[in-house]
N, C-alpha and C positions, 0 to 999 in steps of 0.2 A: 504494498498499500504506499510505504513511505517513498520508496523510488518511483513506482509508478506515477505518484502526483506531479512530482518534480518535471517528471519528462512530460506529463500531459499539459503542464503549464506552458512549456516552451514551444509545444507544438500544435497548441491549443487552435489558433485562428488557421492554419492551414487544414485542421482536420474538420472545420465547419463545413458543410456542403452547401454549395449555393443554392440548391433548390428549398433546402431547409431553414437556412437562416433568415428569411424575410417573409413566407408566407403568411405568418401570423398577424401580419401588420399592412395596413392597407392604406392607398392612396399615395399620390405624388408627395414627396417631401422637399420639393424646392428645385431650382435650376441649377444649372453649371455649363460648364464648356471643355470639349475636347480639347488639348493642347498637344503640339507636336515639338518635343525640343524645348532647351533652355540654355542659359549662358555656360553651362557646364555639358551638356548633350547635344550633340548635333541632332537636327530634324532626321528621321527614318533611320537613326542608328539601332543597333540590337547589341545586345552584350549579356553577359552572366553576372548575376548578382552574387552576392556573399553566401546565400541560401543555395547556390547552384542551379537557381531558376534562368531561363533565358526571358529576357525583359527587353521592351521596347522603349523607344524615346516618347511614347504617348502618355500622357496623365489627364486627370480629369480635375480641374479647377471649381472649388464649389464657394468662393469669395469674389466678389465683383473687383477687388484688386490683384487676385490672382494669387493670392499669398497662403492660401489653403485648398488643400486637394485631398481626395480621396488617397487613403494609405492603410496598408496591412489589413485589408478587408475585401471581403466580396461586395458588389452591388450591383443592384439592376440599374441600367440606364435606358431611358427611353430616347432614343435617337429620332432624328428629324424623318424618317421615313415611317415614324410610327411603331416600329418595332421596339419591344422591350427585352433586351437581353442581359445577360450577367457576366461581369467582368472581375478579374481581381487585381489588384494593386498592392505591389510589396510595400515592405516598410518606409521606402524613401518616396513611394507613390508613383512608382512606374508601373506601366501595364504589363503584366506576365502573357507570355504568348508561349505556344508551341510546347507545353508542358503538363506536368500534374502540380496540384496544391492538394496533398494529403490523398484521399482516394478519388478527388474530383480532377477534370481535365479542361483544359482551354486548347483553342485551336490556333492557328496562325493569326487569326485576327484577336485575339485575346477572349473570345466569346467562350462560354460556359458550355461544354457538349457532352451527351452521354457516351457511354463506353462503345458504342458503335459511330463515334464522331458526328451524330446529328445535333444540331443546335438546340439547345434546350429554350423554348420560348417563354417569356414571361407575361404576365397580363396585368390588369389594370388593379388587379387586389395585391400585388407586388408591391413594396414600398421601392420607389424608384426617383432617380434625378432625371430631370427632362435637359436633354442637352439642347442648348441655345446658340443661337449664331452671334448673339449681342450682349451676350453675358459681361464679359471683361470689360473693365473700364478702358475706354479709348484714348482718354487724355493723356497724351506724351509730353515728355519733356521736350522742350524746344529743341529742334535739330534731329530728334531722335527719329529712326524709321519704324516702319512696321510691316509686319509680312500677313497677308491673308491666305489660309490654304482650308480648303475642304477635306474632312479629314478622309484618307486613304486606308486601303489595306495595312494592317502592320505586319511585320515579319515576310515569311515566304508563304504563308496560306492563299488559299482561294479566296474570293468574294471581296467585299469592303466592309469596312465599319463605316455606317453612315452616321456620323455624328455632324456637329455644326461646324461653324467657321472658327478658326483659330487666328485671333489677332493679338499679337505679343510684341511687345518693343524688343527689338534686337540688341538694345544697349543696356538692359537691366535684367536681373536675375529675377524669375516668377516663381520658379521651382523651389521648394523647400523640403527638406527631409522629415521624416516623423517626430524627430525629436526636437527640431529646429536648431540643429547643431551640426558639427562636423559629420557626415555620415560614415566615416572613418573611424570615428572615435566608438570603441566598445565598452569604455569604463561604465561601471556601474554607479549611480548618482544617488543610491538612497543606501540608508545604514541597515546593518541586520541585527538582529536581537541577539542579546546573551542569554542564555537558560542556565538558570541555578535550581538547586533543591534536589531531594531525592524521592520521597512519596508524593509529593507535590511539586511542580515545577513552576517556576516563576520566568516569565520572557519580559525582557525590557529592551527597549529601543529608544536610544536618546535622539536619534534624528528625527524619529516620527512621534517622539515624546509621549510614550505611553508604556505602562507596565501592567502585566497581568499576571494574575494566580491561578493556574490550572489545577485545581483541585481534584484528584482521581485521574490525573492523566500521568503514567510515567513514561510512555511513549512520546517523546517530544525532540523533533528533528528542527534544528536551525537551519536556515538557508547558508551556502557557501558562497554567495557572490557571484553564481554563475547565472543565474535565472532571477526572476521576479519575485521569487518565494523568500519570505522572511521567516516564517516556521511554518510547521505542521504538527498538530497533536492529535493522536488516535487514542480510543480507548473502545470497549465493548457496546458503548451507546453510539458513538459516531465520530464527528471530526470536526476541530477547530483549525482555522488557517488563517494567516495573513499574506497577501499579496500586495505588491504596487504596479501599477500601470502608469505610463507618460498620459496626461491629459489629450494629447493628439494621438493617442493609439490609434484611434479610426479615422480622424482626419486630420491630416498635417497641418500644423500652425495652428491648431485649436487652443484657446487658452480659458475656455467656459467650462466650468465643472457641469452646468446643468445640460450641457451640450454632449457631455460624455456619458452623463446618467441617461438621455434620450438615447444614444448610440448602443450603451451597454444593454440596455433593455431589447433594443432591437435584436441584439446577437445573442439575446435569450440565456445564454449561460456561460458568460466567459470563466467563470470560477467552479463550475461543475465537470467532473470527470464523466459522468455517466450520460447517455444519448436519451432521447424520449421524453422531453418534458412536456407535460400534458396541460400545465398551467403556470403562467409567471405572471405576477402582480407588484407593482410599485405601491408600497404599504404608506410609505410618508416618511416624515421624520422621526428619528428614534434617537433618545438621549442615552450616551454611554460613557461614562467617566469623564463627564464634563464637555464632549463633544456632541454634535449634532450630526447623525448619520442619515443618510437614505437609507430605508430599508426595502429589499426586494425578496418577495418570497417566491419560491417554485415548487412545484409538484412533479416529480417523475413516476412512470410507470415501470416496473420492470416484470419479468415473468411470473407465473403463478399469482397473477392479480395483485401484487404487491406493490405499494407506493413508497417511495422516499421522499421526504421535504426537506427543504434546503432553504435558510435565511442569508442573505447577503446584505452587508452593511458597507455603505460607502462614504467616505470623507475625503475632501483634498488636504493633504498634508500641508498646514501652514507655512508660508514663506516659500513654497516649491512648486513644481507644474506635476506633481505625481497625486495619482489617488490611492488610498489606503483600502483595500478591500477584506474586510473581515467577514470569515465565509463559515458558516456552521453546516454540517451535515447529518439530518436526521433527528436531532435532538435540540433544537433550539429553546424548548420550553426548559428541558432540564440543565441547559446551559446558562439559563438566565441569569443564575447569581454569578456566575463567573464573569460574563459580558458586563453585568453592573457594576461588577467590582474592578472594572479597569481605571486607570489612575492615570493623572499626567505625570510624569518625572519633574518637570520644573512648571 
């Protein structure tokens, strides 16, 4: 359980299926624009990213200034021909082509396809962005030049990506990476908890400014700094764990906690290992240890007609661009005294 949890957190987004990630939500969520290339990548270029995926120079801006784009996520996009298709964008926002993301595949145009290579079509009930040809701010600095390109096919696949028109100033960078920093930097920006105690374990994280005493938990594993996992504690009743996610996990350039929560809900279960969520609900604000968390409850059905309940509590770590996810599996009620006993370090 301990090792598989850590691996699951690292591979989580790649394991989400395109068809299952968004079908529980309805309607268009906004406008965006297909863009090709940036100051650091030539238009029409293809390369291999750090994850070994083949990516193209195409990305999808979701803010009028072009500073926010879809990243580290699947998303349905309604193109100008009316088709709704699903695409995967890597952690830096580039569209993946000709490859696999977990068990799912995309073709040479970056479109989600089934095992036979047929395009999986979306519908109006899927959450999608509408590709616009007039989305980006076209007010250029004096003397700047701009280029307008109708979105062509990406990579070497057949067919075309029928997006909007790309208008990007040639002398400024509008593409940003998913952490708003040097994409070659792999340093972990958050602190890790220390674990003390024997029959009961206490975890303390100075960076996130909290401490918790895990009464009844002997199995407590602290993270090693190589993933987003702070700690995971398991016993016969269930599990408690803490992870950290950058605010712009789903949308590069995002600095809004509320926007993160909205995307988290769409992705259904960023903190859960098991598939098959049957109900997901934003409960509202929850006070724990002097902090106000957003509480999200979900139910999963597993074989033999059994269900497992999960509760997740989210808060932005003050002074940072990270979100703390406090996650409980199967026994939120019995863990209430532990959660309520969380305290600030300073």
